[in-house]
PAZA-500706 format. One line per field, with one value per atom (N, C-alpha, C): residue in one letter; x, y, z; atom name. Coordinates in steps of 0.02 Angstrom, whole numbers, plus 50000, padded with zeros to 5 digits. Each point is the difference from the previous one (the first is absolute). Example, Ala and Ser with C-alpha at 12.3 -4.5 7.8 and 13.67 -1.06 7.14 Angstrom:
residuo: c(A_A_A_S_S_S)
u: c(50660_49955_50045_49982_50042_49961)
v: c(49716_50059_50060_50053_50059_50055)
w: c(50390_50000_50000_49964_50003_50037)
atomo: c(N_CA_C_N_CA_C)
This chain:
residuo: c(M_M_M_H_H_H_Y_Y_Y_R_R_R_S_S_S_E_E_E_T_T_T_R_R_R_M_M_M_S_S_S_R_R_R_R_R_R_W_W_W_S_S_S_L_L_L_P_P_P_L_L_L_I_I_I_P_P_P_L_L_L_V_V_V_L_L_L_V_V_V_F_F_F_Y_Y_Y_C_C_C_L_L_L_S_S_S_L_L_L_F_F_F_A_A_A_A_A_A_E_E_E_V_V_V_D_D_D_L_L_L_P_P_P_A_A_A_G_G_G_F_F_F_D_D_D_S_S_S_V_V_V_F_F_F_A_A_A_S_S_S_A_A_A_Q_Q_Q_Q_Q_Q_A_A_A_A_A_A_R_R_R_A_A_A_A_A_A_R_R_R_Y_Y_Y_R_R_R_D_D_D_V_V_V_I_I_I_N_N_N_L_L_L_L_L_L_G_G_G_G_G_G_A_A_A_L_L_L_D_D_D_D_D_D_P_P_P_R_R_R_L_L_L_T_T_T_P_P_P_G_G_G_E_E_E_R_R_R_T_T_T_V_V_V_A_A_A_L_L_L_A_A_A_N_N_N_R_R_R_G_G_G_I_I_I_A_A_A_H_H_H_S_S_S_L_L_L_L_L_L_K_K_K_S_S_S_Y_Y_Y_D_D_D_L_L_L_A_A_A_K_K_K_K_K_K_D_D_D_L_L_L_T_T_T_E_E_E_A_A_A_L_L_L_A_A_A_L_L_L)
u: c(49823_50009_50073_50045_50071_50017_49967_50012_49982_49945_49980_50051_50028_50050_50062_50021_50056_49985_49939_49980_50001_49974_50001_50071_50043_50070_50034_49988_50029_49976_49937_49973_50029_50006_50026_50071_50041_50069_50004_49958_50007_49974_49947_49972_50048_50034_50048_50060_50015_50058_49987_49938_49984_50027_49990_50029_50076_50031_50073_50025_49968_50020_49995_49947_49991_50054_50016_50052_50066_50018_50064_50002_49943_49998_50018_49971_50015_50073_50027_50071_50044_49979_50042_50002_49950_50001_50058_50022_50057_50066_49999_50061_50054_49981_50050_50046_49978_50040_50050_49994_50047_50066_50055_50066_50018_49996_50010_50072_50025_50069_50007_50061_50013_49972_49965_49971_49928_49985_49932_49951_50023_49954_49975_50042_49978_49954_50012_49956_49932_50001_49937_49961_50035_49967_49970_50037_49975_49938_50001_49943_49939_50011_49944_49971_50044_49976_49961_50025_49964_49932_49996_49936_49951_50024_49956_49972_50040_49978_49964_49984_49965_50039_50067_50042_50024_49954_50013_50050_50003_50050_50071_50007_50065_50018_49951_50011_50027_49968_50019_50071_50017_50067_50053_49986_50049_50013_49946_50008_50028_49984_50029_50075_50025_50072_50031_49966_50026_50002_49951_49997_50057_50032_50057_50063_49998_50058_50008_50055_50009_50011_50012_50013_49936_49942_49937_49991_49980_49984_49931_49982_49932_49945_50011_49951_49992_50056_49999_49967_50017_49971_49924_49979_49928_49964_50028_49969_49997_50054_50002_49950_49998_49952_49928_49987_49932_49977_50044_49981_49993_50044_49994_49935_49983_49938_49939_50001_49945_49995_50057_49998_49972_50020_49972_49924_49977_49928_49962_50029_49967_49997_50045_49998_49960_49969_49958_50040_50064_50042_50001_49944_49989_50048_50017_50047_50068_50024_50065_49995_49944_49991_50001_49964_49997_50069_50039_50068_50044_50000_50041_49978_49934_49974_50011_49994_50012_50074_50044_50072_50016_49969_50012_49978_49943_49976_50048_50030_50045_50064_50020_50060_49985)
v: c(46494_50034_50020_49957_50017_50059_50001_50055_50067_50003_50064_50026_49957_50023_50026_49969_50025_50068_50010_50064_50054_49985_50048_50017_49950_50011_50045_49988_50042_50072_50009_50067_50035_49962_50029_50027_49965_50023_50050_49993_50044_50070_50008_50066_50048_49979_50046_50015_49956_50010_50049_50009_50044_50070_50033_50067_49999_49949_49995_49992_49958_49989_50065_50037_50063_50051_50004_50046_49981_49936_49979_50003_49992_50009_50072_50047_50071_50014_49972_50009_49972_49943_49969_50042_50043_50044_50049_50015_50045_49963_49935_49960_50019_50028_50020_50054_50035_50054_49974_49936_49972_49986_50019_49987_49928_49957_49928_49980_49952_49977_49967_49998_49970_49929_49983_49934_49997_50035_49997_50036_50052_50036_49955_49957_49954_49946_49978_49951_50031_50061_50034_50012_50021_50010_49935_49945_49934_49981_50015_49985_50041_50063_50042_49973_49978_49971_49936_49959_49938_50016_50051_50019_50024_50039_50024_49942_49946_49941_49949_50020_49958_49936_50004_49944_50012_49993_50020_49954_49937_49955_50023_50024_50027_50062_50042_50060_49979_49951_49976_49973_49960_49971_50054_50046_50054_50043_50022_50044_49963_49935_49960_49996_49992_50000_50068_50053_50067_50015_49974_50012_49966_49952_49967_50043_50054_50044_50045_49994_50040_50075_50018_50070_50042_49968_50037_50047_50061_50047_49983_50028_49989_50021_50055_50021_49951_49974_49951_49935_49981_49939_50009_50059_50014_49992_50028_49995_49926_49963_49930_49959_50010_49962_50017_50065_50021_49969_50001_49971_49924_49968_49927_49984_50042_49989_50007_50049_50008_49939_49975_49940_49941_49992_49946_50007_50062_50009_49985_50016_49986_49925_49962_49927_49969_50043_49980_49964_50015_49975_50055_50005_50057_50001_49942_49999_50028_49979_50025_50074_50020_50072_50041_49977_50036_50005_49947_49999_50053_50000_50048_50072_50011_50068_50026_49958_50020_50018_49959_50014_50066_50011_50062_50061_49994_50055_50013_49948_50007_50037_49996_50034_50074)
w: c(49006_50063_50010_49982_50005_49954_49942_49953_50030_50037_50030_50049_50041_50048_49965_49944_49962_49971_49977_49971_50054_50059_50054_50020_50002_50019_49949_49936_49948_50006_50012_50007_50062_50054_50061_49990_49962_49988_49944_49949_49942_50012_50038_50010_50036_50054_50031_49955_49954_49957_49944_49981_49944_50009_50058_50007_49998_50030_49999_49929_49962_49930_49961_50010_49964_50020_50065_50022_49969_50002_49973_49924_49968_49928_49983_50036_49989_50013_50054_50015_49945_49972_49948_49937_49990_49942_50004_50061_50010_50006_49990_50008_49951_49943_49951_50027_50051_50029_50052_50019_50049_49964_50031_49972_50016_49950_50010_49989_50038_49989_49932_49976_49935_49999_49948_49993_50025_50054_50026_49954_49966_49956_49944_49973_49947_50028_50062_50031_50013_50026_50014_49935_49947_49935_49974_50008_49979_50041_50064_50043_49979_49982_49976_49935_49955_49936_50014_50045_50017_50031_50042_50030_49947_49952_49946_49959_49995_49963_50044_50062_50049_50016_49998_50020_50072_50047_50068_50035_49981_50030_49980_49938_49979_50040_50015_50041_50068_50030_50066_49999_49949_49995_49989_49955_49986_50061_50032_50058_50060_50005_50054_49995_49939_49989_50016_49980_50014_50075_50036_50072_50038_49968_50031_49997_49961_49992_50061_50037_50060_49986_49937_49983_49994_50002_49994_50059_49985_50054_50027_50057_50025_49951_49963_49951_49943_49976_49946_50023_50061_50029_50008_50020_50008_49933_49947_49934_49977_50010_49979_50040_50066_50042_49982_49989_49983_49934_49950_49936_50003_50039_50008_50039_50049_50037_49956_49955_49953_49955_49976_49957_50039_50063_50041_50007_50011_50008_49936_49943_49936_49986_50032_49995_50058_50039_50058_50054_50004_50055_50054_50034_50045_50060_50026_50056_49980_49941_49976_49983_49972_49984_50063_50050_50064_50031_49996_50028_49965_49934_49963_50010_49997_50007_50071_50050_50069_50009_49972_50004_49964_49943_49963_50042_50033_50041_50059_50026_50057_49981_49937_49978_49992)
atomo: c(N_CA_C_N_CA_C_N_CA_C_N_CA_C_N_CA_C_N_CA_C_N_CA_C_N_CA_C_N_CA_C_N_CA_C_N_CA_C_N_CA_C_N_CA_C_N_CA_C_N_CA_C_N_CA_C_N_CA_C_N_CA_C_N_CA_C_N_CA_C_N_CA_C_N_CA_C_N_CA_C_N_CA_C_N_CA_C_N_CA_C_N_CA_C_N_CA_C_N_CA_C_N_CA_C_N_CA_C_N_CA_C_N_CA_C_N_CA_C_N_CA_C_N_CA_C_N_CA_C_N_CA_C_N_CA_C_N_CA_C_N_CA_C_N_CA_C_N_CA_C_N_CA_C_N_CA_C_N_CA_C_N_CA_C_N_CA_C_N_CA_C_N_CA_C_N_CA_C_N_CA_C_N_CA_C_N_CA_C_N_CA_C_N_CA_C_N_CA_C_N_CA_C_N_CA_C_N_CA_C_N_CA_C_N_CA_C_N_CA_C_N_CA_C_N_CA_C_N_CA_C_N_CA_C_N_CA_C_N_CA_C_N_CA_C_N_CA_C_N_CA_C_N_CA_C_N_CA_C_N_CA_C_N_CA_C_N_CA_C_N_CA_C_N_CA_C_N_CA_C_N_CA_C_N_CA_C_N_CA_C_N_CA_C_N_CA_C_N_CA_C_N_CA_C_N_CA_C_N_CA_C_N_CA_C_N_CA_C_N_CA_C_N_CA_C_N_CA_C_N_CA_C_N_CA_C_N_CA_C_N_CA_C_N_CA_C_N_CA_C_N_CA_C_N_CA_C_N_CA_C_N_CA_C_N_CA_C_N_CA_C_N_CA_C)
């Protein structure tokens, strides 16, 4: 019985996130066009490689460190938050995904 409520809760959070994840995935395809500050481009490239290898915790850690950089523009911050949100959703951390994706939308 407890299992069913967890399943319903996961579905309740995951279904609204699916369109957001798809939108931000498409946006991330254009991330190569963003002019990134020195150092961030290598972090972003490392995060993309980690994502391709399904190492989503590495993506979260790399982008989390990059988000601490005050030199990021709102566009760069949006790309980093969106990609970190996608990584959170792939790890089924829906609350964290929702937080990152909502913040990305606000920028």
